[in-house]
MIGU-667071 format. One record per residue (C-alpha): z, y, x. Coordinates in pm, whole numbers, plus 32768, in hexadecimal, padded with zeros to 4 digits. Layout:
# MIGU-667071
ZYX;...
This chain:
# MIGU-667071
8C0AE4195D6E;8BF0E4065ED0;8CB9E2B25F3C;8E14E2DE5FD6;8E08E2066107;8EE1E0E060F0;8F4FDF9D61B8;8EA8DEC460B3;8E16DD776172;8CDBDD056129;8CDADB6A60A1;8C59DA78618A;8C2ED9366145;8CE9D8C96298;8E1FD882624C;8E1BD87D60F3;8DA9D71E608C;8F18D6B56085;8F7ED7AA5F7A;8F22D6E45E53;8F2DD8105D8B;8F25D7F05BF3;8E73D9015B3F;8E4DD94E59D7;8D45DA15592A;8D4BDA5C57CC;8C29DACD56E8;8C7CDA9D5590;8B65DB1A54AB;8A26DA865477;899FD91454C3;89C7D8C9560A;8907D77456BA;889BD7145802;874AD6D057AA;8635D74F56B9;86F7D88C5680;86ADD9175521;8695DA8455B8;8645DB8354AA;8667DAAB5395;8779DBA65320;8822DCD4537E;895CDC325406;8867DB2354F0;87C6DC1655F9;87DADC475780;8948DC105774;8944DAC6571C;883ADA76584C;8912DB495945;8A4FDA73590D;89C0D904590F;88F9D98A5A6B;8A44DA185ADB;8AF9D8FE5AA8;8A00D81D5B4D;89F0D9065C89;8B6BD9165CAB;8BA9D7B65C8D;8A7DD7825DB0;8B52D8805EA4;8C2FD7EB5FBC;8D97D7CA5F51;8D56D7E85DEA;8DDDD68E5D33;8DB5D69C5BD0;8D21D7C75ADB;8D45D7A45969;8C71D89F5889;8D29D88E5751;8C9BD8E755FD;8CA1D89354A1;8C6FD74153FA;8B4FD75452E0;8B35D61851FD;8A5ED6BD510D;8930D6395098;8891D78050A5;8873D74B5203;8817D61E5321;891BD5295324;895ED56F54A5;89FFD6A35443;8B48D59F53B6;8B55D4E554ED;8CA0D513557F;8C15D51E5713;8AF7D53C57BB;8A91D5345903;89EAD63D599C;89EFD5D75B0B;8A3AD49A5BC9;8AEED4A55D06;8A0DD4745E5D;8A3AD3155EE6;8B31D31D5FBA;8BFCD42B5F3F;8D70D4315EB6;8CF7D54D5DAF;8D02D4D05C34;8BA7D5C45BD9;8BABD6975A90;8BE6D6575951;8BB9D6FF57DD;8CE3D6CB5723;8CF3D72255A5;8E34D76E5507;8E20D74153A2;8EA3D87F52CF;8E6DD90A517B;8DA9D84A507B;8CF7D7115146;8BD5D6C7508B;8B63D8355057;8AADD914515A;8B76DA53515B;8AC5DBA351EA;8BC6DC6452F7;8BECDD8251F4;8CD4DC5B513A;8D94DBBD524C;8EA8DC9E5278;8F82DC0251AC;8F49DAE45254;8FAADB2C53C2;911CDAB653D3;909BD95A537C;8F8CD96F5488;90D1D9ED555D;9182D898551D;907AD7E5552E;8FFDD85F5674;918BD84356FB;9188D6F556BF;905BD684576B;90B7D7645899;91E0D6BA5896;9181D56258A2;9078D59659B4;9171D6675A73;923CD5285A51;9143D4235A9B;90A6D4D95BE4;91D7D51D5C5D;9232D3885C46;90E3D3525D06;90FDD45E5E25;9220D5055E18;9356D4075E42;9395D4345CCF;93BFD5955CB9;92EAD6395BD6;91B6D7045C13;91AFD83C5B4D;9077D9235B1B;9024D9C85C3F;8F89DADC5B47;8F62DAC559F2;8DF6DBA859B4;8DC9DC345851;8C5CDC9657B9;8C3FDD9C56C9;8D61DE2055F7;8DD8DCD2552E;8DD9DC25566B;8E72DD17572F;8FA0DD345627;8FA4DBA25649;8FA5DBEA57BA;90C7DCD557AE;9197DBED56C5;9154DAAE57C5;91CADB84591D;92FBDC155867;9366DABC5803;92EFDA165951;9346DB2E5A27;91F1DB405AD9;90F5DC4E5B1C;9014DCB15A09;8ECEDD405A5A;8DD4DDBF594D;8C5DDE095920;8C15DEE657F1;8A9DDE7757C1;8A72DFA0569C;8B9BE096562A;8C04E0D954E2;8C3FE24F5546;8AEDE28D55B5;8A72E1DB54A1;8B4DE2B75392;8ADEE3E75446;8957E3AA5420;897BE31B52B9;8A24E472524B;892EE53F532F;8808E4975256;88B2E50E5100;881BE3E55033;8961E32B4FF0;8ABEE3B34FB5;8C07E37A5067;8C9FE2834F7C;8B67E1E94F66;8B22E1B650DF;8CA8E11C50CF;8C3AE0384FAF;8B00DFCE5020;8B51DF9A51A3;8CE2DF80519F;8CB8E07D52BA;8E31E0F652BB;8EDADFAF52E6;8DB3DF7353F1;8E30E0CE5495;8F99E053549D;8F22DF025522;8E90DFAB563F;8FB6E090567E;9099DF785698;8F93DEDF5782;8FA7DFF9587B;9139DFF1583F;9155DE8858DE;9036DEA859B2;9036DE9D5B45;8EE2DEE25B64;8DAFDF555A8B;8C5ADEAE5B07;8B37DF8F5AB2;89C9DFAB5AEF;89AAE0FE5B2B;8A36E2525B9D;89D3E2D25A59;8A8DE1D8598A;8BCBE24A5A3C;8B85E3DC5A01;8ADEE3E158C5;8B74E2C05817;8CD1E2395869;8D36E3B658C6;8D3DE3C95719;8E5EE2F6571F;8FD3E3415726;903BE271581A;8F58E2B1591E;8F37E41959D2;8E4BE4125B09;8F20E52C5BBB;907AE4855B6C;8FEAE3385BE1;8F76E3F55D36;90BFE4A75D79;91B6E3775D0C;90CAE2A55E1D;9111E3AF5F26;9277E3CA5EC2;92A0E22B5F04;91D4E2376059;92B6E34460D3;93D3E2976067;9459E3755F60;94DFE31F5E18;93E2E3215CE8;9540E3675BEF;94D9E22E5B3B;9362E2A45AED;924DE1BF5AFC;90DBE1B05ABF;9011E0885AF7;8F1BE0795C0F;8D79E0B85BB5;8C93DFE15C7C;8B01DFE35C84;8A78DEA65CB1;892EDE775C76;88F2DD695B7C;884EDC2C5C10;872EDB5D5BC6;86E1D9DA5BEC;85A0D9E55CDF;8569D8605CA9;845AD8985BC2;83B1D9785C7E;8283D8C15D4A;81EBD9435EA2;80C4D9A65E11;8153DA705D17;81C1DB495E5C;806BDB5C5ECC;7F4CDC2B5E8D;7E8FDB745D42;7D75DADF5D96;7C4EDB465CCA;7CA4DBBD5B54;7CABDB145A33;7B1BDAD95A2C;7B73D9BC5B3D;7C12D90D5A26;7B78D98458D6;7A0FD9E05885;798CDB2157CB;79D5DA325697;7B75DA0A5687;7B2BD8A65602;7A6AD85B573C;7B55D7D25827;7AE3D78A598B;7C5FD6FB59F2;7D8BD6955930;7E6DD7A758D8;7FCED7A25851;7FDED79256EC;8090D8D256AF;7F59D9785742;7E79D902562F;7F6DD96E5543;7F69DADD55B7;7DFDDB015631;7DA1DA8254BE;7DF9DBD75443;7D29DC685537;7BA1DCB654FF;7B8FDD13566A;7CAFDC495705;7C3FDCB2589A;7CC2DE055853;7E16DE595924;7F59DDDB5843;8050DEF557F5;8184DE0957AF;82E3DE3C56F3;83BEDD3056A1;8514DD7955F3;859CDD13549F;8535DDEC537B;8648DEC55391;8643E058532B;86D9E0AF5464;85C7DFEF5532;84E0E13554B5;839FE0495464;8315E1055383;82E4E23D5457;824DE15A555D;8137E0FD546F;812BE25B5401;80DFE2C55545;7FC3E1C05585;7F11E1E85425;7F0FE37C546B;7E74E36255B6;7D21E304559D;7CCEE2DE5767;7E10E1CE574C;7D7AE12C562B;7C38E0F856DE;7CB6E07D5801;7DB2DF9D57B0;7E65DE9956B7;7FD4DEA8563D;809FDD775609;81E8DD99555B;82C6DC5D556B;83E1DC9D546B;84A1DB6F5469;8473DA31537C;8411DA2B520E;8379D95F50DC;838ADA5A4FBE;83F4DBBE5003;84B4DBDF4EAD;8597DAD14F22;8602DB9D5044;8735DC7E5063;86DFDDD04FC0;86E2DE8550F2;85E2DDAF51CF;84F8DD8C5096;84F5DF0C5041;848CDF0451D2;8385DE1251C2;82FEDEAC503D;82E6E00750D7;8229DF75521C;8113DEBE5139;80F8DFFB505C;80BDE0B8519A;7FA4DFD75243;7F15DFDE50D7;7F11E15750E3;7E8FE18E5223;7D82E06951ED;7E0BDFB2533E;7D9ADE6E52C3;7D09DDB153F5;7DD0DE7354E0;7F3DDDF55484;7FBFDCDD54C7;80EDDC9453FE;813ADAEC53E4;824BDA7152FF;82CED960540B;830DD91E554D;8414D82F5626;84E2D8E2572E;8418D7E6583A;82E4D8A357EB;836EDA075854;830AD9DB59C5;818CD98A5931;819EDAD8586A;81E7DB8B5984;80B8DAD85A67;7FD8DB33596F;801CDC9A5977;8012DC855AE2;7ED5DBEE5AED;7E36DCF15A2A;7EE9DDED5B01;7F9DDE7B59E9;80F4DF1A59D8;824CDEC4594A;82D4DFD5583D;8444DFFD57F9;8468E1315722;85BBE0E4567B;86A1E20E55E6;8793E1BA570D;8796E08657AC;88BCE00A584E;8867DF035971;86C0DEF3593D;86ADDDB559CF;8564DD705941;8507DE585A44;858CDDAA5B4A;84CFDC605AC4;8384DD345ABC;839DDDAC5C11;83DFDC625C9D;826DDBF55BFF;81F5DCFB5CAA;81C1DDFC5B72;81E4DF625B8E;82DFE0095A96;82FDE100599A;8448E138591A;8541E22D585F;8607E30C590F;8732E2EB587F;8836E1EB5907;8803E0C559EF;867DE0D75A63;86C3E21E5B0E;878AE15E5C15;868EE0625BFF;855DE12A5C5C;861AE1DF5D54;8650E07A5E2F;850ADFDC5DED;8431E1145DC2;8345E0615CED;82D2E1595BBD;832FE29E5B0B;844EE30A5A12;83DCE3A058C9;84A1E44657AF;84D2E33956AF;8498E4275585;8361E4C8561A;8223E41355CB;8148E4E95695;8221E49A57CD;821DE3295788;8085E3125744;8055E41B5893;8128E3305954;8093E1D55902;7F3AE25A5907;7F83E2F25A81;7FE6E1705AD4;7EC6E0CC5A41;7DA7E1B35AAB;7DF6E1DE5BF6;7DEDE0AC5CE1;7E72E12D5E19;7FBEE18B5D5B;7FC9E05D5CAD;7FA3DF9B5DDB;809DE06B5E9A;81BBE03C5D98;8177DECC5D71;81B4DEC05F0D;8305DF725EF0;8380DE995DE1;8330DD775E96;83BDDDDE5FCA;8509DE515F4A;853CDD385E48;865DDC825F15;874EDD995EB4;875CDD105D61;8796DBC35DA9;8898DAF05D48;894CDA755E8B;8961DC1A5ED1;89F4DC4D5D84;8AFADB475DC5;8B3FDB9A5F29;8B8DDD065EB4;8C39DCA45D69;8D31DBB05E0F;8D82DCBB5F2C;8DD6DD965E34;8E9DDCB55D81;8F4BDC4B5E93;8FA1DDB85EF2;9021DE005D98;910CDCC15DB4;91B7DD435ED3;926CDE465E01;92AADD665D04;940CDD015CCB;93D7DB9A5C6C;950DDAA15C38;94FCD9405C1B;94DBD8AF5AD4;9556D7215AC8;9546D63959B4;9686D5AF5984;965FD41959A2;970CD3575898;97CED227593D;976ED0C858CD;98B8D0B9581D;99C9D14157A4;9B40D1085764;9AE6D1D85625;99D5D28F5581;9A83D3C15590;9B37D45A56CE;9C3DD4CE55F0;9CD5D38A55D9;9CD9D348571D;9E5DD37757A8;9E18D43458CD;9EFDD540594D;9DB1D62B59AC;9D16D5F35829;9E3DD6545767;9EBFD7A35722;A02ED7A857E9;A16FD7D056FE;A200D835584A;A1B5D9B1587D;A04ED97B585F;9F65DA20575F;9FE6D9AE5606;9ED4D9E854DB;9FA3D9A553B2;A123D9D7545A;A1F0DAEE53F9;A1E4DBD55506;A1E1DD5254BD;A0BDDE2A54D8;A104DED4561C;A15EDD7756A4;A03BDCD6561D;9F3DDDED5695;9FE6DDBF57FD;9FC3DC3E57FA;9E27DC6157B2;9E2ADD6D58B4;9EB8DC6F59B4;9DF4DB5C5925;9C98DC12592B;9CF9DCAD5AAF;9D5DDB425B2C;9BF4DAA95AA2;9B31DBC65B30;9BE6DB725C83;9B76DA215C66;99E2DA805C69;998ED97B5DAF;9A02D8575CCA;9903D7485C7D;9836D7A75B1A;988BD6495AB4;99B9D6E05A1C;9907D77958FB;9897D649587A;993DD612571B;98FDD46C5738;9809D39C5631;9783D46B554F;9668D421544F;9645D550539B;96C8D6AE5374;975FD778523A;977AD8F3528B;983FD9FD51BC;9778DB4251C5;97EFDBCD5097;981ADD6550C5;9927DD5A4FAF;99ADDEDE4FAE;9A52DFAD4EA3;99CEE1304E99;9AB3E1894F9F;9A4BE0AF50A5;9B67DFBB50B7;9B17DE3D5098;9B34DD964F30;9C62DC7D4EE6;9B54DBBE4E63;9AC2DB3F4FAF;9C07DA364FB8;9B68D9A14E64;9A19D9984F00;9A6AD8D05058;9B44D7F74FB9;9A1FD77B4E96;9920D7624FC1;9A0AD68F509B;9A56D5C34F71;98F6D5894EF8;98B2D530509F;99BAD41B5074;990DD3964F42;97C4D3914FD7;97B7D31D5147;991FD2E1518B;9A26D3835266;99C9D3C653CD;9847D3A853C1;9813D5065320;9885D63E53F6;98DED7755374;98C1D8D353E2;991DDA195360;9830DB5653A9;98A2DC965350;987CDDEE53BA;99EFDE3453E7;9ACADE38551E;9B64DCEE5585;9CBEDD8B5544;9C53DDFF53DF;9BDBDC9D539D;9D3DDBEA5413;9DE6DCD95353;9D0FDC9A51DD;9D37DB2E524D;9E92DB3F5278;9EB0DC075159;9E00DB3A5069;9E9AD9D45100;9D42D9675191;9D59D89A52C4;9C7AD90253D9;9C90D7A8548B;9BB1D7445366;9AA5D7E25419;99DBD7885567;9976D90C55A9;999FDA6C552E;988ADB4D5557;9908DCBD554E;98A9DE345555;974ADDDE54CC;96E8DCD755DC;9779DD7A5714;989BDC9A5760;98CDDAFD571E;9A37DA71571A;9AB3D90E56FA;9BE1D8C35647;9BE6D75656CE;9BFFD8075826;9D27D8E957F4;9C45D9F6576E;9B76D9F958AA;9A58DB0258C7;990DDA62591B;98F1DB285A83;976DDA915A9E;971ADB19595E;979EDC8059DA;96C9DC4B5AE0;9584DBBE5A28;9599DCF4593F;95CCDE165A41;9469DE555A85;9413DFB35A72;957BE00D59FF;95CDE1815A13;972EE13C5A1C;97EFE2885A26;96C4E3395A52;968CE30758D8;97BAE3B85847;9775E51A586D;961DE4DD5804;9656E42B56B7;9764E5165638;9670E62E565C;9567E56355B8;95FEE4AD549A;964CE5EA539F;9520E69E52CA;95D3E7D752AB;96EFE871537D;9865E79D533D;99BAE7E75333;9A57E74F5492;9B04E64B53BF;99F0E5DE5316;9955E51E541D;9A50E4995535;9A33E3535625;9AFAE22B5550;9B92E1B056A8;9C30E08E561B;9AE3DFF955E6;9A3AE0715741;99F7DF8A5859;9926DF525986;97F4DEE858C4;9844DFB4576C;987DE12A5740;9908E16155EC;9928E2B3551B;99E8E2DD53C1;9916E3B852BB;99EFE4735191;9966E42B506C;9880E5104FEC;9807E588513D;966FE5AA514E;9635E4C05273;94ACE47352EE;941DE3125270;93F0E1DF5382;9288E23453A9;92A8E3A553CD;93C7E37054E7;92FCE27B5582;91C9E36155B9;92C0E46C564C;933DE36C5742;91E4E2FC57B3;9180E43957ED;9294E46D58E6;9248E2F25991;9377E27658EB;9354E109586C;9471E084577D;94A1DFD15632;9547E0B5553F;95FBE00F5401;9695E0C552E4;97D6DFE8527C;9907DFE65177;9840E09E5073;9796E19D5158;98F5E21051DA;98C6E1B5531F;9790E1A45416;97AAE0AA5523;96A4E0F25640;9683DFA5570C;958CDF285827;942CDF0157D2;9406DD6D57F4;9562DD615725;9582DD1155A7;9608DC2A54C4;94C4DB4954AB;9498DB56560C;95DFDAD4567E;95C9D9BA556F;9489D96C561D;9539D96B5772;9649D88D56DA;951FD79E566E;94B3D79757BE;95E4D7515863;9649D65E5786;9514D5AD5764;94F1D5DE55CD;93ACD6515551;93A9D7685469;9324D685534D;9476D5CD5343;953AD72C5315;95A0D7C951A6;95F0D9145186;96CAD9AE505F;968ADAF15013;96B7DBF44F00;95ADDC9A4E33;95B2DDCF4F26;9673DE245043;965DDF0D519F;952BDF6C5206;94E8DE1D52D6;94D5DD56519B;9361DD51519F;9364DCA652CA;944CDB855260;9337DB505135;922ADAB751F7;920BD98052BD;9220D81552EB;9381D81C5280;93E0D7DB50F4;9496D9025050;9586D9034F2F;95B3DA524E94;96DCDA704DB1;9693DB4B4C98;97B4DC3E4C4B;98ABDC4D4D7B;982ADD754E33;989BDEBC4DBB;9821DFE64EA9;9718DFC04F86;9668E09E509C;94F2E03A5074;94D0E17E4FCE;94CAE22C5143;93B8E10B51EA;9265E1DC519D;91E6E2FD50FE;90F7E2CD4FE2;8FACE32050A3;8FF7E208518F;8F9AE0A75111;9030DFDB4FFE;9125DE7F4FFC;8FFCDDB14F97;8F6ADE1D50F3;9080DD625194;9110DC5B50B5;9045DB4E4FFC;905FDB884E7E;903FDA104E23;90F6D9304F1E;9150D7E24F07;9265D8295013;931BD91A4F18;93FED8B04E0B;94DCD9604D05;9647D8EA4CA9;969CD9B64B5D;97D2DA974B68;9937D9C44B60;9871D8914BA2;9942D7A94C78;9943D6974D7E;988AD5984C97;9781D68B4C46;9753D6DA4DB7;9742D5764DED;9629D5264D13;9569D63B4DA6;959FD56E4EEA;9539D4554E6D;9408D50A4DE3;93BDD5614F50;93F1D3D34F97;9538D412503A;9609D2E24FC4;
């Protein structure tokens, strides 16, 4: 794709040193640590782990970057080393005399702490990771602000998710904090899904059951929705892989970029910017002699008998050479984890069936670490067993090395052994997203043979140091290897070119390009300030409701009165006037949104509707029981109350008046499925900052005509689908759906909107008789995270009261650090049947099946039973 010329400024270290940037990287799965990385231990601990660790270090060493945090999962399992359970690990110390803090690995607890969870099983625990990460980021932002920013929090400059799981985490965090998000896919679910289907060895259902592929694909789509920028290693990744997704269309992305540059409206459509930035490499392990011509061959170190050592050699050399009958032959080196996708068995077949190659060279297979093949994961053990069978089948004893163990620190010596013998490095993977090992091999002077699928295409083009092959063609693999091993002139030319061009893949170069692109994207990001409320040292009361101040009370002289006897027309007029007045106060200090000293939040989010979509009268009893239980536990004033609903503010006011509920008991009312927040203790003021906070990528008026065309699965009468005007607002487009009308499910509607470049959140509410179309960053759970940050109350100190079912955003409310009390029998009809199709992922892939944070209260359970449940949570 030809690059559209832009005015993007290349990152310069001049004038950046005083910027104090805080950068957050996320790599959720696998075993992540800074030293002695166990690469290849399992399918989750591969090149991505090394990449993110080195990226964190490199960014921290860049001028202008104050701190880099790499967030991953904390694992305290006896199955793994204790270091993976350490909450904090310093990756790099700040340079002497520098004001920077360096880089750190931050391990966030999520899921079972004493159990190693593979990435396919991590999906239900993502909300818990999001809340834990949010707590950490808010704490660091506040601390950095106090140190270098005059007390004002320093929010992340960018949040960068790596892989689908971390991409979804980054999307939620970026939405909660309103900061730019960047995504790197590493490997993509749709691409893997298509390959597995083409192989025909496993059914669609088994693929999803084994790999949770549909859940992964939806996470990648959500990440595309939220991302400002997607970092890829190659253009092939953009065209052949990201092009498979609903949320990215390369032609539409280009058209939208042209329109933006010309100042023409994009009609609410957005596409993330795809940026090719070659992966970097740490050259600190590469010695000067590695880039020079080899001083003699292996014979200068080892005699004809491999046990005759003339000079000391690295231990890993001895470990490898013990396999060979003639260790002086050129080494063909393959280094990967034992995974079917790495295509190692095809390499062994190609070597075994080419007699000239067997006579000229040895084959070294570095396939992770193992103690007992039988104890390895099934996929890894199958690959290793097949390799051993092939070695026996072709009688390759004395010609193939497959050591059981190696340390990460020994990898440079492995490359040096191959270079010393004038060998070749090969990566025959079916698809290789990055090809980082190819860059490493080139840095040590090794020519390369690589798959033509993925990143190696661009790497070989940039380095000009090897050959590309079809990974399915054994003959092509053996021919390429033989060509490089046998032709010493070609070998020397490839080595020379690789060493000459390797600087293009250095970490400083990578970071410079990376920060330039991020800065360019940030210029288009509508960030708003997010302040953390400062609790005064002392208050005259624990609750601002008790402060005798006319500005904090509802006036009885013409102001909007919640429980007065005004008629409906007057009441609506008063409401509109009040909201209009509050909207005119957008320039006021954010401090007006603080409700005072609170230790906890109780949130009522019960979606209690009858079959016609009307709010049931039992809401009154639910609220009374909750407030009474709160008063019996922590005491009045220490607990704040929030009502979160899919209804509009007017509907909430009407139903509370009808059921004699005092809205003054609540600190905040979250309306229209999380698109608006109002404060009863401030004369029902709308939170204008929150409106700005969630407007990112909101199509506004452009969504109206599109959603009305798409919502029905078949032609409908004119009055079957209508705009619900009384619930519409600047951040919510509400549609009334007549009962019996067949409408599309949420997943189907999202797909169709994504394909048009429209990024929205869609919620069916009121027993599926209404559809709320709201901003991408708006939802009930995100609104509560926003309040958690503003009021300085951790989500772990929040209790949600839910029914057994609800609106189509019900699942979002179940996971996380907050406590959940599910009230049985209080909900009549729900909307969840319109959430997703049978072919999509299941609820158990999104919500933990057994969570200590979820409890049930039986039907008709009163305040005493609620209080007992709270006490079981330690709330007394």
